[in-house]
ZADO-1210 file (C-alpha; in nm, 4 decimals, padded with zeros to 6 digits):
<atoms>
<atom x="-00.0199" y="-00.0021" z="-00.0010" code="UNK" pos="1"/>
<atom x="00.1509" y="00.3310" z="-00.1304" code="UNK" pos="2"/>
<atom x="00.1537" y="00.6054" z="00.1432" code="UNK" pos="3"/>
<atom x="-00.0255" y="00.9066" z="00.0337" code="UNK" pos="4"/>
<atom x="00.2240" y="01.1265" z="00.2218" code="UNK" pos="5"/>
<atom x="00.4741" y="00.9708" z="00.0220" code="UNK" pos="6"/>
<atom x="00.2898" y="01.0574" z="-00.3031" code="UNK" pos="7"/>
<atom x="00.2660" y="01.4262" z="-00.1784" code="UNK" pos="8"/>
<atom x="00.5982" y="01.4587" z="-00.0579" code="UNK" pos="9"/>
<atom x="00.7209" y="01.3367" z="-00.4088" code="UNK" pos="10"/>
<atom x="00.5193" y="01.5999" z="-00.5537" code="UNK" pos="11"/>
<atom x="00.6355" y="01.8990" z="-00.3893" code="UNK" pos="12"/>
<atom x="00.9945" y="01.7686" z="-00.4364" code="UNK" pos="13"/>
<atom x="00.9380" y="01.7209" z="-00.8301" code="UNK" pos="14"/>
<atom x="00.8130" y="02.0710" z="-00.8215" code="UNK" pos="15"/>
<atom x="01.0880" y="02.2260" z="-00.6141" code="UNK" pos="16"/>
<atom x="01.3699" y="02.0182" z="-00.8314" code="UNK" pos="17"/>
<atom x="01.2456" y="02.1604" z="-01.1392" code="UNK" pos="18"/>
<atom x="01.2922" y="02.5223" z="-00.9988" code="UNK" pos="19"/>
<atom x="01.6337" y="02.4396" z="-00.9320" code="UNK" pos="20"/>
<atom x="01.7268" y="02.4454" z="-01.3360" code="UNK" pos="21"/>
<atom x="01.7696" y="02.7503" z="-01.5314" code="UNK" pos="22"/>
<atom x="01.5032" y="02.6360" z="-01.7663" code="UNK" pos="23"/>
<atom x="01.5327" y="02.8720" z="-02.0417" code="UNK" pos="24"/>
<atom x="01.2393" y="03.0908" z="-02.0783" code="UNK" pos="25"/>
<atom x="01.0455" y="02.9358" z="-01.7632" code="UNK" pos="26"/>
<atom x="01.0414" y="03.0571" z="-01.4175" code="UNK" pos="27"/>
<atom x="01.3326" y="02.9193" z="-01.1850" code="UNK" pos="28"/>
<atom x="01.5615" y="03.0158" z="-00.8982" code="UNK" pos="29"/>
<atom x="01.7980" y="03.1887" z="-01.1106" code="UNK" pos="30"/>
<atom x="01.5346" y="03.4311" z="-01.2098" code="UNK" pos="31"/>
<atom x="01.1471" y="03.5547" z="-01.2121" code="UNK" pos="32"/>
<atom x="00.9486" y="03.5411" z="-01.5417" code="UNK" pos="33"/>
<atom x="00.5907" y="03.6442" z="-01.6809" code="UNK" pos="34"/>
<atom x="00.5403" y="03.8555" z="-01.3500" code="UNK" pos="35"/>
<atom x="00.5738" y="03.5234" z="-01.1363" code="UNK" pos="36"/>
<atom x="00.8436" y="03.4059" z="-00.9243" code="UNK" pos="37"/>
<atom x="00.9729" y="03.0702" z="-00.7860" code="UNK" pos="38"/>
<atom x="00.8107" y="03.1346" z="-00.4766" code="UNK" pos="39"/>
<atom x="00.4813" y="03.1472" z="-00.6405" code="UNK" pos="40"/>
<atom x="00.5212" y="02.7685" z="-00.7834" code="UNK" pos="41"/>
<atom x="00.6412" y="02.6642" z="-00.4035" code="UNK" pos="42"/>
<atom x="00.3526" y="02.8000" z="-00.2485" code="UNK" pos="43"/>
<atom x="00.1402" y="02.6297" z="-00.5114" code="UNK" pos="44"/>
<atom x="00.2883" y="02.2840" z="-00.5037" code="UNK" pos="45"/>
<atom x="00.2232" y="02.2768" z="-00.1142" code="UNK" pos="46"/>
<atom x="-00.1192" y="02.3702" z="-00.1556" code="UNK" pos="47"/>
<atom x="-00.1945" y="02.1300" z="-00.4316" code="UNK" pos="48"/>
<atom x="-00.0059" y="01.8500" z="-00.3214" code="UNK" pos="49"/>
<atom x="-00.2824" y="01.7120" z="-00.0539" code="UNK" pos="50"/>
<atom x="-00.5413" y="01.7345" z="-00.2926" code="UNK" pos="51"/>
<atom x="-00.3092" y="01.5598" z="-00.5714" code="UNK" pos="52"/>
<atom x="-00.2382" y="01.2649" z="-00.2975" code="UNK" pos="53"/>
<atom x="-00.5704" y="01.2587" z="-00.1639" code="UNK" pos="54"/>
<atom x="-00.6829" y="00.8968" z="-00.0564" code="UNK" pos="55"/>
<atom x="-00.9781" y="00.7534" z="-00.2577" code="UNK" pos="56"/>
<atom x="-01.0157" y="01.0532" z="-00.4660" code="UNK" pos="57"/>
<atom x="-01.0754" y="01.0036" z="-00.8645" code="UNK" pos="58"/>
<atom x="-00.8644" y="01.1709" z="-01.1009" code="UNK" pos="59"/>
<atom x="-01.0872" y="01.4201" z="-01.2015" code="UNK" pos="60"/>
<atom x="-01.1365" y="01.5386" z="-00.7995" code="UNK" pos="61"/>
<atom x="-00.7689" y="01.5724" z="-00.7614" code="UNK" pos="62"/>
<atom x="-00.7062" y="01.8033" z="-01.0474" code="UNK" pos="63"/>
<atom x="-01.0048" y="02.0271" z="-00.9854" code="UNK" pos="64"/>
<atom x="-00.9412" y="02.0311" z="-00.5745" code="UNK" pos="65"/>
<atom x="-00.5865" y="02.0889" z="-00.6690" code="UNK" pos="66"/>
<atom x="-00.6531" y="02.3830" z="-00.9100" code="UNK" pos="67"/>
<atom x="-00.8941" y="02.5108" z="-00.6021" code="UNK" pos="68"/>
<atom x="-00.6288" y="02.4781" z="-00.3790" code="UNK" pos="69"/>
<atom x="-00.3776" y="02.6794" z="-00.6106" code="UNK" pos="70"/>
<atom x="-00.6051" y="02.9645" z="-00.6646" code="UNK" pos="71"/>
<atom x="-00.6724" y="03.0030" z="-00.2826" code="UNK" pos="72"/>
<atom x="-00.3040" y="03.0208" z="-00.2092" code="UNK" pos="73"/>
<atom x="-00.1581" y="03.2526" z="-00.5016" code="UNK" pos="74"/>
<atom x="-00.4447" y="03.3702" z="-00.6651" code="UNK" pos="75"/>
<atom x="-00.3170" y="03.2597" z="-01.0414" code="UNK" pos="76"/>
<atom x="-00.2681" y="02.9883" z="-01.2775" code="UNK" pos="77"/>
<atom x="00.0900" y="02.8510" z="-01.1859" code="UNK" pos="78"/>
<atom x="00.0524" y="02.4739" z="-01.2058" code="UNK" pos="79"/>
<atom x="-00.2606" y="02.3583" z="-01.4114" code="UNK" pos="80"/>
<atom x="-00.0476" y="02.1835" z="-01.6487" code="UNK" pos="81"/>
<atom x="00.1582" y="01.9995" z="-01.3771" code="UNK" pos="82"/>
<atom x="-00.1751" y="01.8972" z="-01.2132" code="UNK" pos="83"/>
<atom x="-00.3327" y="01.7742" z="-01.5413" code="UNK" pos="84"/>
<atom x="00.0006" y="01.5755" z="-01.5725" code="UNK" pos="85"/>
<atom x="00.0655" y="01.4688" z="-01.2475" code="UNK" pos="86"/>
<atom x="-00.3073" y="01.3457" z="-01.1203" code="UNK" pos="87"/>
<atom x="-00.3190" y="01.0431" z="-01.3127" code="UNK" pos="88"/>
<atom x="00.0239" y="00.9586" z="-01.2201" code="UNK" pos="89"/>
<atom x="-00.0664" y="00.9796" z="-00.8444" code="UNK" pos="90"/>
<atom x="-00.3571" y="00.7936" z="-00.9004" code="UNK" pos="91"/>
<atom x="-00.1980" y="00.5192" z="-01.0793" code="UNK" pos="92"/>
<atom x="00.0920" y="00.4833" z="-00.7676" code="UNK" pos="93"/>
<atom x="-00.1999" y="00.4723" z="-00.4997" code="UNK" pos="94"/>
<atom x="-00.4089" y="00.2324" z="-00.6699" code="UNK" pos="95"/>
<atom x="-00.1541" y="00.0158" z="-00.8226" code="UNK" pos="96"/>
<atom x="-00.1994" y="-00.3434" z="-00.8292" code="UNK" pos="97"/>
<atom x="00.1813" y="-00.4051" z="-00.9846" code="UNK" pos="98"/>
<atom x="00.5324" y="-00.1920" z="-00.9532" code="UNK" pos="99"/>
<atom x="00.4862" y="-00.0901" z="-01.3211" code="UNK" pos="100"/>
<atom x="00.4128" y="00.2861" z="-01.3324" code="UNK" pos="101"/>
<atom x="00.3508" y="00.2722" z="-01.7084" code="UNK" pos="102"/>
<atom x="00.1132" y="-00.0119" z="-01.7203" code="UNK" pos="103"/>
<atom x="-00.0785" y="00.1279" z="-01.4435" code="UNK" pos="104"/>
<atom x="-00.0790" y="00.4905" z="-01.5549" code="UNK" pos="105"/>
<atom x="-00.2530" y="00.3092" z="-01.8773" code="UNK" pos="106"/>
<atom x="-00.5017" y="00.1389" z="-01.6700" code="UNK" pos="107"/>
<atom x="-00.5989" y="00.4571" z="-01.5112" code="UNK" pos="108"/>
<atom x="-00.6674" y="00.6803" z="-01.8046" code="UNK" pos="109"/>
<atom x="-00.8568" y="00.3902" z="-01.9587" code="UNK" pos="110"/>
<atom x="-01.1137" y="00.4123" z="-01.6632" code="UNK" pos="111"/>
<atom x="-01.1646" y="00.7705" z="-01.6862" code="UNK" pos="112"/>
<atom x="-01.4747" y="00.8870" z="-01.7106" code="UNK" pos="113"/>
<atom x="-01.7346" y="01.1687" z="-01.7601" code="UNK" pos="114"/>
<atom x="-01.7030" y="01.2632" z="-01.4175" code="UNK" pos="115"/>
<atom x="-01.3682" y="01.3190" z="-01.4331" code="UNK" pos="116"/>
<atom x="-01.4075" y="01.5137" z="-01.7464" code="UNK" pos="117"/>
<atom x="-01.6774" y="01.7440" z="-01.5533" code="UNK" pos="118"/>
<atom x="-01.4061" y="01.8166" z="-01.2836" code="UNK" pos="119"/>
<atom x="-01.1216" y="01.8629" z="-01.5172" code="UNK" pos="120"/>
<atom x="-01.3536" y="02.1161" z="-01.7265" code="UNK" pos="121"/>
<atom x="-01.4255" y="02.3159" z="-01.3962" code="UNK" pos="122"/>
<atom x="-01.0468" y="02.3365" z="-01.3261" code="UNK" pos="123"/>
<atom x="-00.9513" y="02.4229" z="-01.6356" code="UNK" pos="124"/>
<atom x="-01.2079" y="02.7019" z="-01.6627" code="UNK" pos="125"/>
<atom x="-01.1014" y="02.8451" z="-01.3065" code="UNK" pos="126"/>
<atom x="-00.7550" y="02.8554" z="-01.4373" code="UNK" pos="127"/>
<atom x="-00.8078" y="03.0114" z="-01.7671" code="UNK" pos="128"/>
<atom x="-00.4758" y="02.9489" z="-01.9232" code="UNK" pos="129"/>
<atom x="-00.3569" y="03.2017" z="-02.1542" code="UNK" pos="130"/>
<atom x="-00.3911" y="03.1260" z="-02.5163" code="UNK" pos="131"/>
<atom x="-00.6915" y="02.9190" z="-02.4585" code="UNK" pos="132"/>
<atom x="-00.8877" y="02.9787" z="-02.7926" code="UNK" pos="133"/>
<atom x="-01.2773" y="03.0660" z="-02.7852" code="UNK" pos="134"/>
<atom x="-01.3614" y="02.7291" z="-02.9278" code="UNK" pos="135"/>
<atom x="-01.1725" y="02.5259" z="-02.6522" code="UNK" pos="136"/>
<atom x="-01.2745" y="02.7841" z="-02.3796" code="UNK" pos="137"/>
<atom x="-01.6586" y="02.7128" z="-02.5316" code="UNK" pos="138"/>
<atom x="-01.6055" y="02.3455" z="-02.5106" code="UNK" pos="139"/>
<atom x="-01.4874" y="02.3403" z="-02.1321" code="UNK" pos="140"/>
<atom x="-01.7999" y="02.5751" z="-02.0280" code="UNK" pos="141"/>
<atom x="-02.0423" y="02.3513" z="-02.1701" code="UNK" pos="142"/>
<atom x="-02.1380" y="02.0261" z="-01.9291" code="UNK" pos="143"/>
<atom x="-01.8993" y="01.7143" z="-02.0119" code="UNK" pos="144"/>
<atom x="-02.0871" y="01.4923" z="-02.2525" code="UNK" pos="145"/>
<atom x="-01.7751" y="01.2374" z="-02.2919" code="UNK" pos="146"/>
<atom x="-01.5005" y="01.1021" z="-02.0644" code="UNK" pos="147"/>
<atom x="-01.1809" y="01.2822" z="-02.0114" code="UNK" pos="148"/>
<atom x="-00.9801" y="01.0841" z="-02.1982" code="UNK" pos="149"/>
<atom x="-01.1844" y="01.1322" z="-02.5180" code="UNK" pos="150"/>
<atom x="-01.1803" y="01.4564" z="-02.4503" code="UNK" pos="151"/>
<atom x="-00.7875" y="01.4628" z="-02.4314" code="UNK" pos="152"/>
<atom x="-00.7651" y="01.2854" z="-02.7250" code="UNK" pos="153"/>
<atom x="-00.9582" y="01.5499" z="-02.9182" code="UNK" pos="154"/>
<atom x="-00.7034" y="01.8090" z="-02.8187" code="UNK" pos="155"/>
<atom x="-00.3932" y="01.6040" z="-02.8547" code="UNK" pos="156"/>
<atom x="-00.3265" y="01.7521" z="-03.2084" code="UNK" pos="157"/>
<atom x="-00.2907" y="02.0803" z="-03.0660" code="UNK" pos="158"/>
<atom x="-00.1985" y="02.0136" z="-02.6880" code="UNK" pos="159"/>
<atom x="00.0990" y="01.8118" z="-02.5615" code="UNK" pos="160"/>
<atom x="-00.0713" y="01.7567" z="-02.2274" code="UNK" pos="161"/>
<atom x="-00.3712" y="01.5924" z="-02.4364" code="UNK" pos="162"/>
<atom x="-00.1230" y="01.4468" z="-02.6063" code="UNK" pos="163"/>
<atom x="00.0011" y="01.2323" z="-02.3187" code="UNK" pos="164"/>
<atom x="-00.3336" y="01.1268" z="-02.2205" code="UNK" pos="165"/>
<atom x="-00.4072" y="00.9888" z="-02.5718" code="UNK" pos="166"/>
<atom x="-00.0799" y="00.8391" z="-02.6192" code="UNK" pos="167"/>
<atom x="00.0090" y="00.6590" z="-02.2739" code="UNK" pos="168"/>
<atom x="00.2205" y="00.9706" z="-02.1291" code="UNK" pos="169"/>
<atom x="00.4925" y="00.8521" z="-02.3939" code="UNK" pos="170"/>
<atom x="00.6896" y="01.1586" z="-02.3848" code="UNK" pos="171"/>
<atom x="00.6789" y="01.1337" z="-02.0006" code="UNK" pos="172"/>
<atom x="00.8311" y="00.7285" z="-02.0135" code="UNK" pos="173"/>
<atom x="01.0300" y="00.7408" z="-02.3042" code="UNK" pos="174"/>
<atom x="01.1557" y="01.1194" z="-02.3913" code="UNK" pos="175"/>
<atom x="01.1657" y="01.2576" z="-02.0195" code="UNK" pos="176"/>
<atom x="01.2935" y="00.9677" z="-01.8216" code="UNK" pos="177"/>
<atom x="01.5178" y="00.8684" z="-02.0805" code="UNK" pos="178"/>
<atom x="01.6856" y="01.2053" z="-02.0735" code="UNK" pos="179"/>
<atom x="01.7318" y="01.2104" z="-01.7134" code="UNK" pos="180"/>
<atom x="01.8929" y="00.8691" z="-01.7142" code="UNK" pos="181"/>
<atom x="02.1437" y="00.9754" z="-01.9963" code="UNK" pos="182"/>
<atom x="02.2152" y="01.2973" z="-01.7911" code="UNK" pos="183"/>
<atom x="02.2509" y="01.1269" z="-01.4623" code="UNK" pos="184"/>
<atom x="02.5005" y="00.8630" z="-01.6686" code="UNK" pos="185"/>
<atom x="02.7064" y="01.1535" z="-01.7700" code="UNK" pos="186"/>
<atom x="02.7674" y="01.2333" z="-01.4172" code="UNK" pos="187"/>
<atom x="02.5396" y="01.5409" z="-01.4021" code="UNK" pos="188"/>
<atom x="02.3888" y="01.6626" z="-01.0766" code="UNK" pos="189"/>
<atom x="02.0305" y="01.7199" z="-01.0023" code="UNK" pos="190"/>
<atom x="01.9700" y="02.0468" z="-01.1545" code="UNK" pos="191"/>
<atom x="02.2084" y="01.9893" z="-01.4713" code="UNK" pos="192"/>
<atom x="01.9931" y="01.6592" z="-01.5305" code="UNK" pos="193"/>
<atom x="01.6667" y="01.8345" z="-01.5129" code="UNK" pos="194"/>
<atom x="01.7917" y="02.1169" z="-01.7499" code="UNK" pos="195"/>
<atom x="01.8466" y="01.8016" z="-01.9916" code="UNK" pos="196"/>
<atom x="01.5075" y="01.6747" z="-01.9507" code="UNK" pos="197"/>
<atom x="01.3710" y="02.0216" z="-02.0218" code="UNK" pos="198"/>
<atom x="01.5865" y="02.0667" z="-02.3334" code="UNK" pos="199"/>
<atom x="01.4877" y="01.7277" z="-02.4296" code="UNK" pos="200"/>
<atom x="01.1527" y="01.8357" z="-02.4598" code="UNK" pos="201"/>
<atom x="01.1993" y="02.1894" z="-02.5883" code="UNK" pos="202"/>
<atom x="01.3915" y="02.0591" z="-02.8883" code="UNK" pos="203"/>
<atom x="01.1947" y="01.7478" z="-02.9610" code="UNK" pos="204"/>
<atom x="00.8359" y="01.9222" z="-03.0438" code="UNK" pos="205"/>
<atom x="00.6897" y="02.2829" z="-03.0822" code="UNK" pos="206"/>
<atom x="00.5976" y="02.3743" z="-02.7007" code="UNK" pos="207"/>
<atom x="00.2182" y="02.3787" z="-02.7140" code="UNK" pos="208"/>
<atom x="00.1949" y="02.6654" z="-02.4505" code="UNK" pos="209"/>
<atom x="00.4189" y="02.8816" z="-02.7012" code="UNK" pos="210"/>
<atom x="00.1596" y="02.7209" z="-03.0081" code="UNK" pos="211"/>
<atom x="-00.1583" y="02.8598" z="-02.8073" code="UNK" pos="212"/>
<atom x="00.0046" y="03.2118" z="-02.7386" code="UNK" pos="213"/>
<atom x="00.1949" y="03.2981" z="-03.0677" code="UNK" pos="214"/>
<atom x="00.1220" y="03.0163" z="-03.3135" code="UNK" pos="215"/>
<atom x="00.3054" y="02.7151" z="-03.4406" code="UNK" pos="216"/>
<atom x="00.5470" y="02.9241" z="-03.6758" code="UNK" pos="217"/>
<atom x="00.6722" y="03.0827" z="-03.3538" code="UNK" pos="218"/>
<atom x="00.6452" y="02.7569" z="-03.1771" code="UNK" pos="219"/>
<atom x="00.8318" y="02.5706" z="-03.4220" code="UNK" pos="220"/>
<atom x="01.0998" y="02.8452" z="-03.4542" code="UNK" pos="221"/>
<atom x="01.1718" y="02.7850" z="-03.0713" code="UNK" pos="222"/>
<atom x="01.2191" y="02.4249" z="-03.1047" code="UNK" pos="223"/>
<atom x="01.4795" y="02.4719" z="-03.3845" code="UNK" pos="224"/>
<atom x="01.6842" y="02.7373" z="-03.1872" code="UNK" pos="225"/>
<atom x="01.6618" y="02.5128" z="-02.8846" code="UNK" pos="226"/>
<atom x="01.8383" y="02.2185" z="-03.0459" code="UNK" pos="227"/>
<atom x="02.1130" y="02.4402" z="-03.1204" code="UNK" pos="228"/>
<atom x="02.1259" y="02.6055" z="-02.7312" code="UNK" pos="229"/>
<atom x="02.1109" y="02.2248" z="-02.6396" code="UNK" pos="230"/>
<atom x="02.4237" y="02.1384" z="-02.8109" code="UNK" pos="231"/>
<atom x="02.6193" y="02.4199" z="-02.6489" code="UNK" pos="232"/>
<atom x="02.4865" y="02.3357" z="-02.3384" code="UNK" pos="233"/>
<atom x="02.5717" y="01.9589" z="-02.3579" code="UNK" pos="234"/>
<atom x="02.9269" y="02.0329" z="-02.5007" code="UNK" pos="235"/>
<atom x="02.9696" y="02.2935" z="-02.2143" code="UNK" pos="236"/>
<atom x="03.2810" y="02.1595" z="-02.0332" code="UNK" pos="237"/>
<atom x="03.1320" y="02.2089" z="-01.6728" code="UNK" pos="238"/>
<atom x="02.7818" y="02.2980" z="-01.5301" code="UNK" pos="239"/>
<atom x="02.9166" y="02.6747" z="-01.4843" code="UNK" pos="240"/>
<atom x="02.9345" y="02.7221" z="-01.8330" code="UNK" pos="241"/>
<atom x="02.6367" y="02.5118" z="-01.9097" code="UNK" pos="242"/>
<atom x="02.4405" y="02.7276" z="-01.6722" code="UNK" pos="243"/>
<atom x="02.5415" y="03.0407" z="-01.8374" code="UNK" pos="244"/>
<atom x="02.4699" y="02.9178" z="-02.1879" code="UNK" pos="245"/>
<atom x="02.0873" y="02.8395" z="-02.0595" code="UNK" pos="246"/>
<atom x="02.0665" y="03.1719" z="-01.8849" code="UNK" pos="247"/>
<atom x="02.1614" y="03.3434" z="-02.1987" code="UNK" pos="248"/>
<atom x="01.8955" y="03.1930" z="-02.3986" code="UNK" pos="249"/>
<atom x="01.6573" y="03.2425" z="-02.0840" code="UNK" pos="250"/>
<atom x="01.6917" y="03.6287" z="-02.0992" code="UNK" pos="251"/>
<atom x="01.6612" y="03.6046" z="-02.4797" code="UNK" pos="252"/>
<atom x="01.3210" y="03.4376" z="-02.4323" code="UNK" pos="253"/>
<atom x="01.1946" y="03.6400" z="-02.1558" code="UNK" pos="254"/>
<atom x="01.2779" y="03.9790" z="-02.3380" code="UNK" pos="255"/>
<atom x="01.0200" y="03.8437" z="-02.6017" code="UNK" pos="256"/>
<atom x="00.7691" y="03.7324" z="-02.3378" code="UNK" pos="257"/>
<atom x="00.7971" y="03.3468" z="-02.4732" code="UNK" pos="258"/>
<atom x="00.7137" y="03.0932" z="-02.1973" code="UNK" pos="259"/>
<atom x="00.7704" y="02.7496" z="-02.2942" code="UNK" pos="260"/>
<atom x="00.5779" y="02.6086" z="-01.9931" code="UNK" pos="261"/>
<atom x="00.4442" y="02.2984" z="-02.1489" code="UNK" pos="262"/>
<atom x="00.7836" y="02.1904" z="-02.1526" code="UNK" pos="263"/>
<atom x="00.7997" y="02.2800" z="-01.8081" code="UNK" pos="264"/>
<atom x="00.4850" y="02.1070" z="-01.7177" code="UNK" pos="265"/>
<atom x="00.6213" y="01.7797" z="-01.8773" code="UNK" pos="266"/>
<atom x="00.9520" y="01.8276" z="-01.6567" code="UNK" pos="267"/>
<atom x="00.7732" y="01.8023" z="-01.3267" code="UNK" pos="268"/>
<atom x="00.5729" y="01.4993" z="-01.4553" code="UNK" pos="269"/>
<atom x="00.9026" y="01.3338" z="-01.5009" code="UNK" pos="270"/>
<atom x="01.0511" y="01.4272" z="-01.1907" code="UNK" pos="271"/>
<atom x="00.7356" y="01.3032" z="-01.0333" code="UNK" pos="272"/>
<atom x="00.7138" y="01.0066" z="-01.2306" code="UNK" pos="273"/>
<atom x="01.0726" y="00.8880" z="-01.1473" code="UNK" pos="274"/>
<atom x="01.0054" y="00.9118" z="-00.7694" code="UNK" pos="275"/>
<atom x="00.6682" y="00.7185" z="-00.8043" code="UNK" pos="276"/>
<atom x="00.8739" y="00.4304" z="-00.9663" code="UNK" pos="277"/>
<atom x="01.0946" y="00.4323" z="-00.6673" code="UNK" pos="278"/>
<atom x="00.8280" y="00.4420" z="-00.4138" code="UNK" pos="279"/>
<atom x="00.6318" y="00.1462" z="-00.6068" code="UNK" pos="280"/>
<atom x="00.9512" y="-00.0393" z="-00.6388" code="UNK" pos="281"/>
<atom x="01.0106" y="00.0124" z="-00.2645" code="UNK" pos="282"/>
<atom x="00.6499" y="-00.1365" z="-00.1760" code="UNK" pos="283"/>
<atom x="00.7194" y="-00.4352" z="-00.3728" code="UNK" pos="284"/>
<atom x="01.0516" y="-00.5230" z="-00.2149" code="UNK" pos="285"/>
<atom x="00.9204" y="-00.4649" z="00.1279" code="UNK" pos="286"/>
<atom x="00.6111" y="-00.6051" z="00.1256" code="UNK" pos="287"/>
</atoms>
């Protein structure tokens, strides 16, 4: 039996660890951005964690209550994407019948229902994320008539969070966790490994938060530039040089108001998933 307290702690730790890396264009301990500071995300994590890990809650309830708690704490949308990604992972771990988080997550996604969609729609409407188009806004304002999985599948071609639901969190379990393992194998410390995960996402596909706000062309150009920056960072002789290159790119993106928020959300989910894998393995070993 997995302890809800251990899942809540893992969620907070993942949110805090993500802030330790100088993720270009995003908020971190090295620099604020987009009228937000790292403390806003720390406060949000602590507010959301008990609801992400609530015993007996459905996925939709975890999402809705975590978003409501975040707004009560910081009065802004700091973590909608993080919550949408982490709620199914938490539910999978807490209800697991095996130690395989990927299979358990697939089981949870397949079981999502209309009630989950109704709760998630309420959360998304409350958070009112930047760049939400009029069609999408209308969709979430209407009563849910489909399961949360079906709703996410309908958004998968334009939203990378929806893509995770539609594809079994493939980016988390493949691209993200593989980037984390590779960085660790190269001897990188936790912040630099986290930066490697973020850049793996930023260079692999257009960030959907940027695409919603500025269009696909801008998001695709960012993806291409990120690939070049990632190569410089990967070839840097040390941590200081790598972080200096990341912070140069960070300043450029923030000057242009570019916030690759989806890549940051995915990074948190990877760190959370890694912790949950370890928790499940420990629970199996001990009992």
